C-alpha positions, 0 to 999 in steps of 0.5 A, a space after each residue: 085630762 081623760 077619766 078613764 073607768 077601771 073596767 078598761 084596765 081590768 077587761 085587758 088584765 083579765 085578756 092578758 091573763 087568759 092570753 098567757 094561759 094563767 088562772 086568777 090565782 097563778 096571776 095573782 102569785 105572779 103579781 104578789 097580790 091574793 087571788 081576792 085582789 086579782 078578782 078586783 083588778 079584773 072587774 074594775 073594783 081596785 086600781 093595780 099597782 105599779 109593782 104588781 104590774 112590774 111583777 106581771 111585766 117580768 112574765 110576759 104581760 104587755 103592761 103597756 096594752 093593759 094601760 094605754 089599750 096599745 100593743 107593745 112593739 114585740 121587741 124579744 130578748 135576742 133583739 134588744 141585745 142585738 140592738 145593744 151590741 150594735 148601737 152606734 154609738 152606744 150612748 144612743 141606746 141609752 138615752 132612748 131607754 131613758 126617755 122611755 123609763 121616764 115616760 113610762 114612770 110619767 104615764 103610771 103618775 097620771 093614769 093613777 090619779 084619773 081613774 075612778 072605781 065604782 064611780 067615785 074618784 080615786 086617791 091620788 098616788 104620789 110618784 116620786 119624781 125620779 132622779 136624772 140618770 147621767 147622760 
């Protein structure tokens, strides 16, 4: 198991905030946290929770990059709609989405148990096992 310092994620959160042109206050509001929490996320003093990351994803933050240092493929809404409309067979796309969602949830769970904050291991965050979607 790899232990990553929170400062790596904090640095990438700050990069995404600056890329999108938000202040710490604005980014905190968008993520549903106070400005001091935003600052602590960026400095690596605190671990961001999944609901914060989901809220930021909805305003354009590349959460894959924040968590893994790998940029997402840059799928646009138009490309996604086109893919849904022209999927052959339609079920193939939904299976792909299911796998992506499962991978995301497992990665969040894994990452939430592998960070150190100020040299101390964080308390493990227990993520409920997602209910399998019908195939």
